[in-house]
N, C-alpha and C positions, 0 to 999 in steps of 0.2 A: 590049850592056851597058846601055843607055838603058832598054830595055824591060823589063827582068828589075829593075832598079831603081824602075821602075813600079807594074809588078806586085806587089814584096815590099812597097811604100808602101800602095796597095790593101788589104791584107790587113791590114796592120797598124790602117790608120783602122777598116777594118769591125771589128776584134776590139777597138778602142778602143771604139769607139760601143756596141758589145755588151754589154762590159763597165760600161759607163756607164748603160745601160742596166737592167741586173743591178742596179747600185749603187744607183739610183734605186728602184728596186722593192724591193730589201730594205730600204732607209732607210724608204719609206712605211708599211711592216709593221705598225709598232705605234702609227701615227697614225690618229685615229678619222676616220672616213668622213664628209665632211659632210653636212647632211641634203638627200637629196636626190640624191647624188651616187652614180652607177653605177660598177661596177667597171669597172677597165676597165686594161689590161697591152696596152703595145704592143711590136709584134712585131719584131723586126730578121729581112729578109729571108737567106737565109743561101743561097749558090747550089745547087744540087741537087748530091748527089755528096759534099759537106763534112762532114766528120766531125770533131769536136772531143770528144778524149777526154783522161780525166782520168789521175793515178796509177792510180786502180782501175779505169779502161777504163769507166766507168758512163756508156751513152749518155746523150742529152741534151745541158744545157751544164754543165761543171764549173771552175771555178775553184778550185786550189788554192793556200792561203795560211799565214799564221803559225797564224789561228782556228782552221784545220782545212778540212773540209771541207763546202762548200755546193753541193747537189745542187737542180735546180730544175726541174721539170717542166712546161713550158709547151705549152698546148693550143690552140688554135683552134676555137670555138664557132660552128657556122652555126645561129642562129636562124629560127623559122619568117615571122617577118617579110624573111628573107636577107639580113641584116644579122650581120657576123661579128664576135665579139668573142673578145679571148685570154683566157684562164684559165688561174692557176696551179694545178695539184693536188695537188702535193707538195713539200713540201722536208723534206730531211734536213742535217743538221749533224751531227760529230762531233769530239773534240777531236782526234784524229789516225785517219789510216787508212794499210793497206798492203793491198797484193796478197796472194791465196791461193793456192793451188794451185787450180784450176779443177776443182768437184768431178764433173761429170759437162761430156761433149761439148757444144760451144755455151753454155755457161755461165761467166760472168765472175762471180768472188767477191770482196768486198772486206773485210775486216777495219777496225771499228770501236772506237773508245774513246770512252766515254760519248756514243752516239748520241741522238739527238734526232729525232724526225720527226714531220713535220703533214703528215695527209692531207685535202684540203678537203673539203667535202661535193660529191659530182656532182648537178646537175640532172637531178631525175625526167624532166623532159619538154624541147623545145627551145624554149618558152615564155620570154619577157623575164621575165617573175614568177617563173616556177621558175628561171631565171640568177641575181636579184638576190637569192631566196632563198638557196640554195645560197652566194652570196658572202657573204651575211649571218650564216651557222649557225657553229658553234664547230667547228673543225678538230678531228680526233682526234691527240693527241698521245702519242707515245711515245717515252718515256726509259728510259733505264738506264744500268749500269755500262757493258756493252760489247755488241756483236753485230757480227754479220754480214749482207750484203748481196749474195745471190745474183739475179744476172740472165741471161735465158734461159732455155730456147731461147727463141725468139721475143722477145715481149713481157713475158714472165712474170717477175716482179720479186717476192722474199721476204726480209724481214727477219726474223731471228732475233736478241731480244734474251734477256738473263739479268743475273739481281744487280740487286737491287731495283727490278723495273721497277715502274715509274709511267704510266698510260694515261690520258688525258682525253679522252672520246668524248660525243657527245650520242645520243641516241636517241630522236626522235619528240620533239621538246621539252624532253627532261631531261638535265641534264647526270650525266656518271658520273666518279667515280672509282674506279680499280683500281687494287690493290697486288697483283703477282705474281710469284715469283721467275723465271719464266720465261714467252716469248711469242711469237707468231709471228705477224707480219702479212704478207697475199697482198696488194702492192700495186694487182696489175691488181682483183683479185677485191673490193679493199677492202673487207676481212674481219681482225679483229684475234682470235685463239685464244689462250688460256692455258692449256695442258693441266694443268697444277699448281692447285695451292692458290691462291687468289685473295680479297682483300677487295674489294667495290666498294661506296660510297656515292652517295648524293645526297639530294633534298627528299622522295624518295618512301622511300626505305629504306636500311639499310645491313646489308648482308649479308656472311657468309664462307661460302665452298663451293670447288667444284673443277670443271675445264673449261669457261672463261668462253668463249664463242662470240658476238661482238658483229660480225656483217653488217650492213654498210650496206643492200646489197637487200633483207635478209632483215627489216629493220624492227621488230628485238627482239633484248633483251638475253639471253642462256643461260646458265647454271651447270649442266651438265651432268650431272655427277659429283653434285648434294646441295649442300644447301644452308641453312643456319642466319641467321639476322638480325632485323632488328626494323622495321615501320613506325610513325616515330614521329609521336604527336600524331592514330592514326586516332580519325575521330568518326563519328556513324552508327549503321551495324550492330554492333552487340558480341557478344564471346561472355562477359562479365564483368564484374563491376561498375568503374566507374571513375568517379572523382570530377573533377569540369568539362567543358570542352569536348570532348575529347579524352584518349586512352590510347595506349599503346605495344601494339600487335600483334606478339608473339614468334612468330617462324615457323622451321620444320625440316622437312625430309623428305631422303629419301634417294636419290630421284630426279632426273630435269632440273626444274629451276627456271627458271621463265619471268617476262618483263615484257613486256607488246604492250602498245601505244599501239592504243586502239578507233577507228574512224573516227567512230563516234556515240556518244551516251549509251547506255547498255544500257537494258531495258525497264524494269529497276530503278530509273533513276533517276527514274522516274514520269513523268509524261506533261509537266509545265512545270519542263526542269531550269534550276537556276540559269544564265545567260549566263554565256560566257568560260570556262568550265571546260575543262580538258583531261580526253579519261579514259583509265582502264587497267586491263587488269588480269592482276593477277599468278595464277600456276599454281604447284601444289605437286602434285608425283608421288611415289609410293609411299612410306607412311610418312608421309604429312604431316601436321602437327601445328598447332596455333597457340595461342598462349597472351596471356590478358588478362583483368586481374587475379585474380582467384580460376577465371574459367573458362578451359576449355583444351578443341579441338574437334581431332579426328583422325578421317582418313580417308585412303582410298587415292587420289585427288584432292582437294585442295581449290584452290578458284577466289576470289581477292578483285575485287572492280568497284570502283576509287576513282575520284579527281576530284584534281586539282589546279587552283591560277591559276596560268597563267604568271607567271613572275619579271618585275618590271619597278619602275618606281619607288614606285607604289602599292598593288602588294602585300606583306600585313602579313608580317614576318620569320619568326615563328610558325605562319603561320597553321594548323589543323588541316585533315585529309586527311578528307573525306567518304567514308566508304565505305556505298555503293548497296545490297552484295549482300555473302555470305558463300555459299559454296557448299561442302558436302561429298558425295565419291560413294563408296561401296563402304566399307561397315564404319564408317560415320559414327560419332562418338561424342563429344556435348559432355557435360562433367561440371565438376564444382565442388566443391571443398575444404576443407575447414576443420578446426580443432580442433571433434571429437565428431557432425561431419556432412560428410557427402558427396554428390553429387547426378549421376546420368549419363541422357546420354537418348541411346537408340542407333536407329540406323535406317538402313535402304541409300541414303537420299539426304536430305540436309538442307541446308532454303536461311534464310538470317538478313537481315532486312530492316528496316530504321529503323520506329519506330512514333512515334505521336503523344508529346508529353513527353518526347522522347529515350529511349522504351524501342525495346526491339528484337522483333520479330516472327520467330519462327523455324517453321520448317513441316519437318513429319518424314514422309517417305513410305517406303513397303518395310517393313513389319511394325517399324511405331516402337514403341519400350519405355522408360519412365522407370523409372529406380531409383534409391532415397532408402535412406539409411541414418542415420541419426540416433541419438544417445545422450537417451535420455529420462531422466526422473526414475524409478528403478527398475528401470531395465535398459535395452535397446538394441531399435529399432525399425526394422523393414525394410520398405520397401515398393516392390512391382514391380509397374508397369502397362502394360500392351499392349493394341493392337487391332488391326484389321485394315486400316481405312482411314486417312487420315491424320491425323497431330496435329500441335497447334499451343501454342508457347510464347511467353509475354510477359515478355521480361525487363526489370527498370527500369533505368535509367542507374546508381542510385547505391542510395538507399532506396527501399523499396517493395514491392508484391504481387509475386511470382514465380505465373504461372499456366500451366497445360497444360490442353490440351483433347485429348482421344482421342477417333474416332469409329469408328462401324462395329464393332459386337460388341466391347466396351472390357472390360475384366478388370485387375481389380487383386486383388495377394495383398498383406496384410500380415501380419507376423511382428511378436511383441512377446516379446523375450527377458530374463526375469527376472533380475534382478543373482544372481549366485550360482550360479547355472547352474540346472537344471530345466527340464522341458518350453515348449518355447514355445509361446505362443499363437496361432493362423492364424487367419486371417479373410478371408474372399473374396468382393467387390463385382463384380458384373457390370452391362453395362445397356448402350445403342444410345452413349450420350454418356455420359463420364467426364471430370468436372472438378477438376484437382489445383490447391492454393492453397496457396501460402507468402509469409515477409514475408522480404527484407532489410533485416538492419538497417542503419542509419546509418553509412559510412566502408565498407560493402561486406562481406566475409566470408560467410560460408553463410547459405544460405536457412534458416527455420525452418517446419516442415510448419505448416499451420493449417487447412486442410481439403482431404476426397476428397469427390468429390459426383458419384452417378450418378443420372443420367435417362434416362426411357422404358424400361421393365420393368426398372425395377433390383432385384438378388436380392444379400443377402446371407447368408452362410453362414460358422457358426462351429463346431468341432464336430459336434454332429448337432443345432444350434441354426441356424435358417434364416427370413428373411423377403423381404417382398418389398413392393414400394409401386413409385409413378410414380418417383419421386426418395427418394433415400436419401444422405444426406452424414453424412460421418466426420469428426471433431474430435479431436485430442489435447486433454487436461486439463490441468490447474497439476500434477495429482499423480501423472502419468505414466499415468492411465487415458485412456478416451474416451469421446466424446458421441457418439450415432450419431441422425441425424434421420430420419423417416420421414414422406411425405409423398403423402397422397390414395391410398385405396385401401390401406391396411395391412393387412397380413396377418403374423404372428408365429408361429412354430411352434416350441415350448421342451419339449423332451424332459425327461424325468428331473426336472421340476423341484422335486420334493417333494409332499408333502401340502399341500392347500390350503382343503378344504375349512373352514369356522369353525365349524362345528357337530359334537360328537363327544359321546357318553352317557357319561355318568360312569364312571369308572372301572373294569373290568370288565365294561362295556355292547358294548364291542367286539368283534367277536369276529375280529378280525384287525389287524395294526398297519399302517402306510404301505404304499401299494402304490406300485407305478411308477405312471409316468403320462405327461403331455404336454400343456401349454397351448398354447392358440390364442385368439391375438387379433387380432382385426378393429376399425378405423379407419375412419373415412372421409375424416377429415381429415389429423390429426398424432398421430408418437410420437414419444418422445423417449427414448434410452436412454441412462442412463447409465453407463461400464463403467467397473470399478476399474482398478488398473496387474495385470498378471500377477505372482502368487506371492503376491496381497494379502491377509492373514489377519485384517483387523477390518472390512473392509465387502466387502461383496457390490455386483450390479449392481443399480440404478433403472429403475423406467419409470416417465414420464408422458405421458398420453395427453388430449389437449382435441378438443372437438366430437364427443363421444360415441364411443361404443369397447362391443363383445362380446369377453368371455373369456372360454373355454367351457375346460375340464379334461377330458380323456379318457384312459381306462382301458382299453385294447385298442377295443374297439368302443362301450362304453358311457361315454355323456355322463355325467360326475359332477356338473356342474352349469355352471351360463349365468350369467354377472355381465355384467348391460347397464346404463351411467351415461352422464352427460355429459362426463364427466371424470375419469381414474385417474388415480393415482398408487402406483405398488409397487416394494415393496424386497426383495432378497433376502438370504438368508445368505452369508457369504462363502464361495464356491466354486461359487455360482449353483444350488444343488440345493435348497433350498427356502424358502419365499417368510417374509421376515422381516416385512414390514409391506403391508397394501394398504388405500390409501384410496379409495376412488366417491365421485362427488360428482353433484349434481344430478340426480335423480329415478333413484338406483340400484336395481337388481334383482337379486336372485339365487335364481336358480331351481336345485333339485338335489336330490341326493341322497348321503347320506354312502358313501364309497365303500367303506365295508365291505361284506361281505354281509349283508343285512338291516338297513342303514342306513336311516334316516329319510329321508323326504321333507318337503323344507320350501319356502318361498317368502319371499323377505325383500323387502321392499322402505323406501325410505326418500329423504330427502334427500344423507343421508351414510352410507356402509358403512364402518368399520377394523376390519380384521383384522392382527392382531398375535401374533409369533413366538414362540416359546421357543427362545433362544439353544442352549441346552441341548442340547434331542429334534430341535431342527430342526424344531419340528412349530408350525402356528398355535396359539396359548394361548385367544387372547379374539376375539369379533367385536362392534363396536359398533353398533347400527344407530340413526343419528337423524333428526329430522325436522322442519321448519318449520314448524310448525301446521298447524293445520286447513284448505286437504285435506291438506297434505303432511306427514302424519304419520307416523312410522315404522312398519312393521306386518311383523307375521312369522306365518306360517300352516305350520302342520306335519299330519300325520295322524294320530290317534291311533289306540291297538292294536284297538279296535274298530272302526276305520272310519270314524268322524266326526273331523270337522275341527278345529284345534284353532290358534286366529287370536288375533294381539294387536296392540295399536295403542296406540302411548306417543308421546312427545318422545323419547325413549329407551332402546334395549334392549340388553342387554350380554348376550352368552353366553362362558359361559368352559368352555376346552375338556378340559381336564384333570377337572374333578371333574361338567362337564355341568350346570352351575347357570348360570341367568341370572336377567336382572333390569330391569323395566322400571320407567323414572322419567318421572314428568311426566304428570299426566292421563291415567291408564291406561286401556284399556279393553280387555276381551277378551270373545272367544265360544268359548264349547265348549272351554274351558280348566280347568273342575272337573270334579273327578273322580269316577265314579259310586260309590256307594256299595253296599251288598247290602241296600237296604230293601225293602220290599213288593214298590215297583211296579220292579222293576230291568230291567227291559227296553230294552235300549239304543234311543238314537234323541232327536232334539230337541236342542235347543243350549242352554247355559243363558249369561248373561253376568255379567261382572264390571267393578266403574268404583271406581276408587284410585289416589292419588297415586306409590303403590310399590308393583308385585309382583315378587316372586323365585321361584325354585324349582329344583326339580333335574330335567334328562330323561336317559332313559335308551332304549337301542333298544328296539324290541318285541322280541315273543316270535320265535323262528324260523319260527312259523306264520303269522306275521304281518309279512313282509319288508317293509323301508321305512316303517313304524310307528312312532310315538314311546309309551313309555310314559310316566310322569308321578310322579317317586318324591316328592316333596315340594311344597308351596308356601306360600307367607307372602305374605300382603296388609296392607301398612300402611295404616292409616286415614286419612278416612273411607274403608270399606270398602263399597261397593254392588254388591248380586248379584241379579239379576234372573233367573226363572224362568220359564216359561208361564204359572204360576201366583200367584208370589208376588214379592216382594221380600226382599231381605236386607240390612242396614245394621249395619254398626261401626265399631270402629276397629282391629280387625287378623282378619285370616282365615287361620286354619293348617290346613294338611294335610299328614298323613304316612301313608307307606303302611303303615306298620304300624298305625297306629289306625284308619286304612280309614273317616273321615268327614272333614268339614272341621268347623273348632273357631272361632266367629266369636266375637271377645270383642270389648268394647264398656263403655261408662259411661252406656248398655246396650246391649248387642246387639238388634236388631229384625228382626224378620219382619214385611215390611207385605203385605197380603192384595192383588191388584189387582183392586178392585172400583171398583165408579161412586161409592161413599162420595168419592174426592177430589175429585171435581167440586165439591163445596161444601166443600172443604179438611178434612175427615175423613180420619183412618187407620186402616183395620183391623188390630191389629199385634198381635204378642206379643214380649215383651223379657225379657231378661234378663242378667247379668253375662256371661255364655259360653254359648252355644248350639253345640249339635254338630250339623250339618248333613248330610245324608243325601241326594241325588240321585240321577234315575232318569229316565232319557228327557229329558233337559232339563228335567224339574219336580222341584220339591223334594217330598222322599218326605215325611223329617220333621227338626224341627229340638227338639233334647232338652237341657233344660237340668236337670242333675241338684240346685240348692241354691235353686229356686224362682224365679219371675218373674211377670211379668204378664201378660195377656191385654185384648186392649181392641177390640171389634167394634162395630158399628154396623148398625141395621135402618130403611131408610127404607119406612114402612109407604106415602105416598103416590107413592111411585116414586123413582126415579134423582136426582129433581130436589126431591124433597122436597115438590110441590106441594099435596098431598093437607091431608086435615084433622088426621089423625093426625099429630103433631109425630116428628122423629126421634128414634132412642133409641140408647143405647149403654149398653153390657155392660162393665163392668170386673171382673177376676177376677184373683185374686194368688194364691200359694202359695210356701210355703219349704221345699217336697221339691223332688217331680219336676215338670217340664214338659214335656211331650210336645206337639207343635204340627205338624198335618199339614193341608194347605191344607183338608181338609173338619170336621177336627174338633180339639177340642186337651184336653187329659187335664192337670190339676193336683192334685197330691198335697201334702200336709201344711201343715197351717193353712190351709186354704183360706178368702177372704175376696170377695162376689161383690157386684157394688152395678150399679142400673140407674139410667141418669140419662137425662131427658127435655129436649129442647132447647128454649131458650125462644125469643122472638123476636128478640132481639137477637145470637144465636147461641151463647151460652153453655148449659150443660147443668147444670142443677138436677138433685140423687140424691134418686129419686122410691122406690127400695129399696135394703136393705141387708141380705146374711147374712154370716155368718160363724161358724167352727167345724166347718167342713166339714171332713173327711180329703180327700175327692175330690172335684173337680170334670170334669168332662163336659161340653164347649159342642161343640157339632152346628152347624157352620158349612158346608155341603156350595156348591161353586160351580157354576152353571148349565154343563149342555154348552155346547159352540161357544168362544166368546171369551168368559170372565167379566169380564173388566176392560173390556169396552165397552158392557155393557150387563146387566141384571137390577138393578141399583140395587147396594148393601151385602147381604152373607148372613147372616143368624143365622136359626137353626132352632130350637135348642133348647138348653138346659142343665139338666144333673141333679148336684146337688149331694149326697155321700154323707155320713154318720160312722156308724160302726158303734158310737158311745157315745151316739148320740142327742145330740150337742152344738150342734146347729145352732140359731144364734138370730138373730133379727133384725127389721129394722123395714120395712112394706111399705106402700104407698101413702101416700107420703109423711108416714111413723111413724102412720098410723090403726091399721095392724095391728102387732103384736109378738108375736113366735114366739119360745120358749125349748124346747131338748129334742128339736127334730126331728130325725130320722132320715134321710128324705129331702126334698128340696125338689125340681119339676121345673118348668122354666121353660118355656112353650108360647111361641116370640116371635112366632109366625104370628097364635094367638089370644089374646094379650094377658093370659096366666092364668099364676096361680105354684100347682102344687098342693105341699103341706104333707103328708108323712106318717110317720106311726110305724112303727117296725118289729117284729119279733116279739118281740125282746131287748127292746125301748124300747115296748112297746104306749101308751103315750100321750105326748102332749106340751103344753104350756100356750100360748094365744094369747090375747092382749086386743086389743081392737079395739069401737068405740060402746059405752063403758063396761061392756062385759062382760069378765069373766076366767073360763075354762074350759078345761076339761080334752079334747083332742082327739085324734083318731085320724088324722083327715085333716081338711083346710081345703082349700078352693080360692078361690083369688083372683082377682078380674075387676081384671085393673091399671089399666085405663083408665079402667074405670067407678067404680072403687074401692070396690066392693062384695066382700062376704064370705059363701061359701057353705059352711054345717057340714055335715060328713057324718056317717053313721049311727055311732050311739057317743060322741058328747058328751056329757060331762059339764060342767054349768055347775056354779056356785056355788065356784069358788076351787078347785074338781078334788077336791073331798073327796068 
């Protein structure tokens, strides 16, 4: 009896001791461990083969009480230093329990109400540090309304819970809270699976999805059936505008979603990442997407590398989570949208990293493309840019520029669609490198396109128009148009630009109307095109070139003209088919021919050339050529119908297209511009010159036989007018010519013809003057000058040579008439009440009258110019003069009044001999002469003007003539 009692007392004592140990352990569960204290669990040795079974037959140690079932799985861990420490790996509590039929042989099952499971983290290794870390780790806790526990076969133990399942677990330093309707826990494998819908939350992210798989050995948290959620306070790399330090990243995917702890900072974290951070990678698969602010990222797979600072007393409660990189692989698309605008970047592979100033740098690879849709004034604008190499984007944190750079055969297509329908305007831009720049306004929102810039062999094409340069930039204008800037080695090809020739013959002078053609612009430095909105009807494009330009107009293979200048401004009519205005500055030169068949050839030069068009006819209306003063004067050169040049120089020259008129103003100089008359020496050749303040005329195309030449239909020079020929000068207040009149009309008060002789060296003029002179030119020489209502002839003779140094003084012959005055370089004829006076120059330079004749009907004065260059030598020329009177009415005083004659029919002056011969005619055989106290009737009287002597001729009768 005694041995039995002793055995029962030992068993009872062991149970009491074991219960006390378990009670002590459970009572210490909620107490914080003292600093430096190691986790300890005393183990009560139980004799081998002893089994303690609870109501459910769960292996291990079970205590059944009023509060439910408490199962504690206790193990002993042998560390690498040989020590052995106890470790409690599992605690299961329940409000009640009841046995269930075994689901399989060797499996014991227990139904639980309000189950509450805690699974401690297993040490990764047998080191003491790993043991202590596992003891400090947060255990996995699973709670639910009901569940079941299956044990066996072997050591397998599975817990199934349902109804408001709550799971608390820690994975790689992140505490997760999970809510689900059903969950399975493999206690031996230390794995929790929720096959249905779940919600997870942590300080990294919040998510909803399906198919939770949290395996302690796998080191990751997975939602295998897709997920959607938010990474809060994400900073660093961004895909949308976010104000402040951090912004939410909203994500979604249809495939597996996972969160992994990275063993080391990723390369994208930089060479020296901030210390003390834990790095994680979030992976989204199958139709993955991210949203942040106004940005959205899509792809087959999206990865997010981010960091967090471990929790602690010094950790900020709402610290931002720095994202070091966002990656999208497979059909990647980064988009931003808003009212009136949208943006998208597409490629096969995308990576976004933080940049300076809170910006984000995005790299696009594998056929990158950038698309933009923007509502602009007057219509919509669509831009699509692509390249064969990589592309990069720079996105600001909030307000600021948004840039894109595409490399390796970049190409952009811009479509501008006008309001109210109509054809869209299409522009293509290509180059080696393409830059796009937009601006994101304050507070986020879609970015506004500011510039598209192409660099390296840049080319721009719009319909049939094209341009090339080293760099081309396109900027939108405020009115919905665009500004295109071309830099270095600029060439622009503009077909069907409309007639731009600034010169045209008078109405009816052109053989054909406007012909099609092309404009070719070349500039070494810069050209700017300002383009109107699509469908604009009130204005056309404009061109501005600085640093030199060459503008050519081509019809077929014929160059119509070539314009060169230092600066060029041009504007086109609406529709860009005809030129409305061209302004060329700084050494402007226009060379060419009128594009119609048989059009004139011309060469215009000046500091400024302004061509203005006619809005109605859409053709040039006028051309204004201006200079800056000598030597930068405006000049115009043409080819006359007879093949001779036609040149003008003035401060300004204006050409009118509709009428063919031109007007030169300001110190006008012309050469070869005076028309030829049908004078006696009408052979072509030579050049006449003209000078006046203002000159206007009318031009017409030359005859078909003289293609490329010009005819002059009218001419009007406002005075004072100066005309220079090979032999004479013409002066007056106005010079007019009309093709119908056939001669030049020189008007003045008076109009003068001055001979080019050596008398000018002494300040003397040999001239012919009248209120109005009709001039006829031939071969660049004055053929004749005619005055119908009288005039004056003034000629000088220098007997001592051109300088007048001889003994004989200079002589002046002055003749007047009231009828016809006909002047030629060699002789002059005067008719109607002719008077003739000869004067001799005194020592003081004044002239004193020596001889005077009046009453002649006609006077012929011979003054032939010597051969060669009459203006340079030979002195003033005066050969002879012959006065005639049919009525014998010539009278006058000779030799200073010493000789007086009356009733003379002919008076002949021999300037070289210094004699004056008076003669009677057959009708008037006698005339009266008085000299040396004699008064007689004579037939002929010869006076020596220098000696003052008189020689009587045969047949004289003295004594009063009776």
